[in-house]
MIZALUM-367708 format. One record per residue (C-alpha): x, y, z; residue number from 0. Coordinates in Angstrom, 1 decimal, decimal comma, padded with zeros to 4 digits. Layout:
BEGIN
   east  north     up mardren
      X      Y      Z     NUM
...
This chain:
BEGIN
   east  north     up mardren
 -000,2  000,2  000,1       0
  001,4  003,3 -001,1       1
  002,0  005,8  002,3       2
 -000,5  008,9  001,3       3
  001,6  011,2  003,7       4
  003,6  013,6  001,8       5
  006,9  013,4  001,2       6
  009,0  016,5  001,4       7
  012,9  017,4  000,6       8
  014,1  019,9  002,7       9
  016,6  022,4  001,4      10
  017,3  024,6  005,2      11
  017,8  028,2  004,9      12
  020,2  029,9  007,1      13
  019,3  032,7  009,2      14
  021,4  035,2  006,9      15
  020,7  033,8  003,9      16
  019,3  036,6  001,6      17
  016,3  034,5  000,3      18
  014,9  035,0  004,2      19
  013,9  038,7  003,0      20
  012,3  037,4 -000,4      21
  008,8  036,1 -000,8      22
  008,3  032,4 -001,0      23
  007,2  030,8 -004,1      24
  005,1  027,6 -004,0      25
  005,3  026,0 -007,6      26
  002,1  023,9 -008,1      27
  002,5  020,7 -010,4      28
 -000,4  018,2 -011,5      29
  001,9  015,6 -012,4      30
  005,5  014,8 -010,8      31
  005,3  011,4 -012,0      32
  007,9  010,0 -014,8      33
  005,2  010,5 -016,8      34
  004,9  014,1 -016,0      35
  007,3  016,7 -014,8      36
  009,1  013,7 -013,2      37
  010,3  012,2 -016,8      38
  014,4  012,9 -017,0      39
  014,8  013,5 -013,3      40
  012,8  016,6 -013,1      41
  015,0  018,4 -015,4      42
  012,0  020,2 -017,1      43
  010,0  023,6 -017,2      44
  009,2  023,5 -013,6      45
  012,3  022,7 -012,3      46
  014,5  025,3 -014,6      47
  011,9  028,1 -013,3      48
  012,7  026,8 -009,8      49
  016,3  026,8 -010,3      50
  016,2  030,0 -011,9      51
  014,0  031,7 -009,0      52
  016,5  029,9 -006,4      53
  019,6  031,0 -008,0      54
  018,4  035,1 -007,5      55
  017,8  034,4 -003,9      56
  014,0  033,2 -004,1      57
  013,2  030,7 -001,4      58
  010,9  028,0 -003,9      59
  009,1  024,5 -003,5      60
  007,6  022,3 -005,5      61
  004,5  020,5 -004,6      62
  002,5  018,5 -007,0      63
  000,6  014,9 -007,4      64
  002,7  011,7 -008,1      65
  000,9  008,0 -009,1      66
  004,8  006,8 -008,8      67
  006,1  005,2 -005,6      68
  009,6  006,9 -005,9      69
  010,6  008,9 -008,8      70
  014,3  010,9 -008,4      71
  014,3  014,2 -009,2      72
  017,2  016,5 -009,3      73
  016,7  020,0 -007,2      74
  018,4  022,2 -004,7      75
  014,6  023,0 -003,6      76
  012,0  021,9 -001,3      77
  009,9  019,1 -003,2      78
  007,1  017,9 -001,9      79
  005,2  014,9 -003,4      80
  001,6  014,4 -002,9      81
  001,2  010,4 -003,5      82
 -002,0  009,0 -005,6      83
 -002,8  005,6 -005,2      84
 -004,8  006,0 -008,4      85
 -005,6  007,9 -011,8      86
 -008,3  009,9 -009,9      87
 -007,1  012,8 -007,6      88
 -009,3  012,5 -004,8      89
 -010,6  015,1 -002,0      90
 -007,4  013,7  000,6      91
 -004,6  014,2 -001,9      92
 -006,5  018,1 -003,0      93
 -006,9  018,9  000,8      94
 -003,0  017,7  001,6      95
 -001,6  019,4 -001,8      96
 -003,9  022,7 -000,5      97
 -002,5  022,5  003,4      98
  001,5  021,7  002,1      99
  001,4  025,2 -000,1     100
  003,3  027,8  002,1     101
  004,5  029,8 -000,7     102
  003,7  033,9 -000,2     103
  003,6  033,4 -004,5     104
  001,6  030,5 -006,0     105
  003,3  029,7 -009,7     106
  000,8  027,0 -011,3     107
  002,2  024,7 -013,7     108
  000,1  024,5 -016,8     109
 -003,9  025,7 -016,9     110
 -004,9  022,3 -015,5     111
 -007,6  021,9 -012,3     112
 -005,2  020,0 -010,6     113
 -002,5  022,9 -010,8     114
 -004,1  026,6 -011,9     115
 -007,5  025,0 -010,8     116
 -006,2  024,5 -007,4     117
 -003,7  027,6 -007,3     118
 -006,9  029,6 -007,7     119
 -008,8  027,7 -004,7     120
 -006,0  028,5 -002,8     121
 -005,9  032,3 -003,6     122
 -009,7  032,8 -002,4     123
 -008,9  031,6  001,3     124
 -004,9  033,1  001,7     125
 -005,2  035,9 -000,9     126
 -001,7  035,5 -002,5     127
 -001,0  036,4 -005,9     128
 -001,0  033,4 -008,4     129
  001,2  033,3 -011,7     130
  000,0  030,7 -014,4     131
  002,8  029,3 -016,4     132
  001,5  027,5 -020,3     133
  004,2  025,5 -021,8     134
  001,8  023,7 -023,9     135
 -001,6  024,0 -025,9     136
 -003,3  021,0 -023,5     137
 -006,7  021,3 -025,3     138
 -004,4  020,5 -028,5     139
 -004,2  016,9 -027,8     140
 -007,7  016,8 -028,0     141
 -008,2  018,3 -030,8     142
 -007,6  021,9 -030,0     143
 -010,4  024,5 -030,5     144
 -012,5  021,6 -032,3     145
 -013,1  019,7 -029,1     146
 -016,6  019,0 -027,8     147
 -017,9  016,7 -024,8     148
 -021,2  015,8 -026,2     149
 -022,0  012,3 -024,5     150
 -024,9  010,2 -024,8     151
 -027,0  010,5 -021,4     152
 -025,8  006,6 -020,2     153
 -022,2  007,7 -021,3     154
 -022,6  011,0 -018,6     155
 -023,8  008,8 -016,8     156
 -020,8  006,6 -016,9     157
 -018,7  009,0 -016,6     158
 -020,1  010,7 -013,4     159
 -020,8  007,7 -011,3     160
 -018,4  005,1 -011,9     161
 -015,3  004,9 -009,4     162
 -012,9  005,7 -012,6     163
 -015,8  007,9 -014,5     164
 -013,6  010,2 -017,2     165
 -015,5  012,9 -015,2     166
 -013,9  012,0 -012,0     167
 -010,2  012,9 -013,2     168
 -009,7  016,3 -012,9     169
 -007,8  017,1 -016,0     170
 -010,4  015,4 -018,1     171
 -010,5  017,9 -021,6     172
 -013,5  019,3 -020,7     173
 -012,6  020,7 -017,5     174
 -008,9  021,9 -019,5     175
 -011,2  023,6 -021,8     176
 -013,3  025,4 -019,2     177
 -009,8  026,3 -017,3     178
 -008,6  027,9 -020,6     179
 -011,5  030,9 -020,2     180
 -009,9  031,2 -016,8     181
 -006,5  032,4 -017,6     182
 -007,3  035,9 -017,1     183
 -008,2  035,3 -013,5     184
 -004,1  034,7 -013,0     185
 -002,2  037,5 -012,0     186
  000,7  037,0 -013,9     187
  000,9  034,9 -016,9     188
  004,4  033,0 -018,3     189
  005,1  031,0 -021,2     190
  007,9  030,1 -023,5     191
  006,6  031,2 -027,1     192
  005,0  033,1 -029,6     193
  002,5  031,1 -030,2     194
  001,2  030,8 -026,8     195
  001,7  034,4 -026,0     196
 -000,6  035,4 -028,9     197
 -003,0  033,0 -028,0     198
 -003,2  033,4 -023,7     199
 -001,3  036,5 -023,5     200
  001,5  036,7 -020,8     201
  005,3  037,4 -020,5     202
  007,9  034,9 -022,3     203
  010,1  033,4 -020,3     204
  012,1  031,0 -022,6     205
  013,5  027,6 -021,0     206
  016,5  028,0 -019,7     207
  019,5  025,6 -020,0     208
  022,5  025,0 -017,3     209
  025,0  026,4 -019,4     210
  027,8  025,5 -016,7     211
  026,5  021,8 -016,4     212
  026,0  022,0 -020,6     213
  029,3  023,1 -021,2     214
  031,1  021,2 -024,5     215
  034,7  022,1 -023,2     216
  034,0  019,7 -020,4     217
  033,8  016,8 -022,8     218
  035,5  014,7 -025,8     219
  033,6  014,3 -028,7     220
  035,4  010,9 -029,9     221
  035,6  010,1 -026,3     222
  031,8  009,8 -025,7     223
  031,2  008,0 -028,9     224
  033,5  005,9 -028,1     225
  031,8  005,0 -024,5     226
  028,7  004,9 -026,2     227
  029,7  002,5 -029,1     228
  029,1  005,0 -032,2     229
  032,7  005,4 -032,8     230
  032,2  004,2 -036,6     231
  029,2  006,2 -037,0     232
  028,2  010,1 -038,1     233
  025,5  010,8 -035,5     234
  022,3  012,3 -035,3     235
  021,1  012,8 -032,2     236
  017,3  013,5 -031,0     237
  017,3  013,8 -027,2     238
  014,1  013,3 -026,3     239
  010,8  011,1 -026,2     240
  009,8  010,1 -029,8     241
  006,5  011,0 -030,8     242
  004,5  011,2 -034,3     243
  004,5  015,2 -034,5     244
  008,2  015,3 -033,6     245
  009,0  014,1 -037,4     246
  011,5  011,8 -037,0     247
  009,8  009,4 -039,2     248
  010,9  012,4 -041,7     249
  014,7  012,1 -040,6     250
  014,6  008,5 -041,2     251
  012,7  008,8 -044,6     252
  015,7  011,3 -045,4     253
  018,0  008,9 -044,7     254
  016,2  005,8 -046,5     255
  016,8  008,7 -049,3     256
  020,7  009,0 -048,8     257
  021,4  005,7 -048,4     258
  024,7  005,9 -046,2     259
  025,0  003,1 -043,9     260
  027,4  005,0 -041,4     261
  025,0  007,5 -041,0     262
  022,6  006,9 -037,8     263
  019,9  008,7 -035,8     264
  020,8  008,0 -032,5     265
  017,4  008,2 -029,8     266
  018,4  009,4 -026,3     267
  015,9  008,3 -023,7     268
  012,1  006,9 -025,4     269
  008,5  007,4 -025,3     270
  006,9  006,9 -021,5     271
  003,7  007,4 -023,6     272
  003,2  004,3 -025,7     273
  005,0  001,8 -027,9     274
  005,7  004,5 -030,8     275
  009,5  003,3 -030,2     276
  009,1  000,4 -031,2     277
  007,1  001,1 -034,2     278
  009,9  003,0 -035,5     279
  012,6  000,4 -035,0     280
  010,7 -002,0 -036,6     281
  010,4 -000,2 -040,0     282
  014,0  001,7 -040,0     283
  016,1 -000,9 -038,1     284
  019,1  000,0 -040,1     285
  019,2  003,3 -039,0     286
  018,4  003,6 -035,0     287
  020,3  003,4 -032,0     288
  018,4  003,5 -028,9     289
  020,6  004,8 -026,0     290
  017,9  004,5 -023,3     291
  016,8  006,8 -020,8     292
  020,1  008,7 -019,3     293
  020,1  010,4 -016,5     294
  019,8  014,3 -016,4     295
  023,8  014,7 -014,9     296
  024,9  012,3 -017,9     297
  023,3  014,3 -020,7     298
  026,1  016,5 -021,8     299
  028,3  013,7 -022,0     300
  025,4  011,8 -024,4     301
  025,4  015,0 -026,6     302
  028,8  015,3 -027,1     303
  028,9  012,0 -029,2     304
  026,6  013,6 -031,6     305
  027,8  015,4 -035,1     306
  024,8  016,8 -035,3     307
  021,4  017,6 -032,9     308
  018,0  017,2 -035,2     309
  014,5  018,8 -033,6     310
  012,7  018,0 -037,1     311
  009,3  019,0 -035,7     312
  006,2  018,8 -038,0     313
  003,8  021,3 -038,7     314
  000,9  020,9 -036,2     315
 -000,4  023,0 -033,5     316
  001,1  020,8 -030,5     317
  004,8  021,2 -032,2     318
  003,8  025,4 -032,5     319
  002,9  025,5 -029,2     320
  006,4  024,2 -027,9     321
  010,0  025,6 -026,8     322
  012,0  021,9 -027,7     323
  014,5  021,2 -024,9     324
  016,5  019,3 -026,8     325
  017,1  022,5 -028,9     326
  018,9  024,5 -026,0     327
  020,9  021,3 -025,1     328
  022,5  021,1 -028,1     329
  023,1  025,0 -028,8     330
  024,7  024,9 -025,4     331
  027,0  021,8 -026,4     332
  027,9  023,7 -029,5     333
  026,8  021,3 -031,9     334
  025,5  021,6 -035,5     335
  021,5  022,0 -035,1     336
  019,0  020,9 -037,8     337
  015,5  022,5 -037,3     338
  011,9  022,4 -039,1     339
  010,3  025,9 -039,4     340
  007,9  025,4 -036,9     341
  007,1  027,3 -034,1     342
  009,7  030,1 -032,8     343
  012,4  027,6 -033,8     344
  013,8  029,4 -036,4     345
  014,0  032,5 -034,1     346
  015,5  030,5 -031,1     347
  018,2  029,2 -033,4     348
  018,8  032,5 -035,3     349
  021,6  032,4 -038,0     350
  023,8  029,4 -036,1     351
  022,2  026,7 -037,5     352
  020,2  024,4 -040,1     353
  016,5  025,1 -041,5     354
  014,6  023,0 -043,1     355
  010,6  022,7 -044,0     356
  008,5  021,1 -042,3     357
  007,1  017,5 -043,2     358
  009,6  017,3 -046,3     359
  012,3  014,4 -045,9     360
  013,9  015,7 -049,4     361
  014,8  019,0 -047,8     362
  015,7  017,6 -044,6     363
  018,2  014,7 -046,5     364
  019,4  018,5 -048,1     365
  020,5  019,4 -045,5     366
  022,2  017,1 -043,5     367
  024,3  016,6 -046,5     368
  024,9  020,2 -046,4     369
  026,3  019,8 -043,1     370
  028,3  016,9 -043,3     371
  029,9  018,3 -047,2     372
  031,2  021,4 -044,7     373
  031,5  020,0 -041,7     374
  034,1  022,7 -040,2     375
  031,8  025,3 -041,2     376
  029,4  023,4 -039,3     377
  031,3  023,1 -035,9     378
  031,6  027,0 -036,5     379
  028,0  027,8 -036,4     380
  027,4  025,1 -033,5     381
  030,3  027,3 -031,4     382
  027,5  030,5 -032,4     383
  024,7  028,5 -031,2     384
  026,6  028,1 -027,6     385
  027,1  031,7 -027,8     386
  023,5  032,7 -028,5     387
  022,5  030,3 -025,7     388
  024,7  031,8 -023,1     389
  023,4  035,4 -023,7     390
  019,2  034,4 -024,2     391
  018,9  031,2 -022,6     392
  021,1  030,5 -019,8     393
  019,9  029,8 -016,2     394
  021,1  034,1 -015,3     395
  019,0  035,4 -018,2     396
  016,2  033,4 -017,2     397
  016,6  034,5 -014,2     398
  016,6  037,8 -014,2     399
  013,8  037,9 -016,1     400
  011,7  035,9 -013,5     401
  013,2  038,2 -010,8     402
  012,1  041,2 -012,8     403
  008,5  039,8 -013,4     404
  007,9  038,5 -009,6     405
  009,0  042,6 -008,7     406
  005,7  043,5 -010,2     407
  003,6  041,8 -007,7     408
């Protein structure tokens, strides 16, 4: 049986620490499991925000739900996990989360009832300001603006009355649709790209990168390739979870066109959602190498093994609403980077990488050929990409933006 008591990880603040003069920030996360914000050991958006705030003196805690018995989370801040015994977030778990919010400011991650909804509920009693962070268009996974919940009377009864009924799940798409209409009730709103800003408003706070950890000067590409059995290949690397909209099928089709046996697509990690990995491997075993999940601290060494990092998103609303972390992984590690012209990716990369049309394997093949036909030039662009990342997307840059935002509250 799961222990339903919260499991805090405390980081004490000394009496003379300047953080004692800053307001405490509670970041509310709907899902801290390995399928949610707990993937990659916690190296995703809410943990990046927490790290940035912590670095400029704000006491920070992360509070959220998890159905996993234990997920290792790497963070320099306090983490309180409310365990769940099923996918249903019941009143007891909600009460536990609300009791453990100690922040003067509540920072809700995603416009979900289990994060933003609970933050608004907490504000009714405690009057503390609420910031909402939107890093995905959640409704895009359910049809976007076309989504409609139109059950038959029998289906509605099942969804409401059955113990595992769909409408008993706080993050049912119907509730997501309702919460989108309440976004303007947040005191401040942050997001990370222009697509989401146009849709919801707010301030753009890009995804930050620890450019000290992701520093190519600390790693040898040849040694990394040897360590991971990649010495005999030219490595196109995708450090992330494969999904159909992420365009890996287009890269693999491009590799079919090129027909170069030493060229490999190396996927680091895998999909925690379904068996899409197996679909790719069954169709393109000659092109693919899977390295499996790697600890966050090991990712710079892994990415050092790449000859180029590929982020070939397809032209879909879900892709346009994202700021792929793998993009700044590659930029920070000074790698040649190939992206498609989707969302903000061309602007994030600037003139420091290679662009291809989305959904176009032939153009991807042409850009791959360009990279390797003048690889010294590709490496020069990679070094410029790191400079751009350090200037615009480092934790220092992100922390300064967050500090300015919180001072307006």
